[in-house]
C-alpha positions, 0 to 999 in steps of 0.5 A: 499499500502507498503512502498518504499524505493528509495536511490541514491547519490548526484545529482541522480535526486531523487526529479524529481523522487519523484515528478514524482511519486506523479504525477502518484499517484494523476493521478491514483487516481483523487479526493485524495492526496496520502501519500508521505515522502521525508527525506531530509538533511537540511532545504534548501533542504526542502524549495527547495522541496516544 
């Protein structure tokens, strides 16, 4: 599968999009975990996302 890059300004639900995509791929491929990369600006954002 190729890579897809999603860009949006601050406050445009990028985190919600990442979580919904992760759920979609997890549901589609039972018993496997998809690889997803999320680039965040700060450690605080990383902790919140996890």
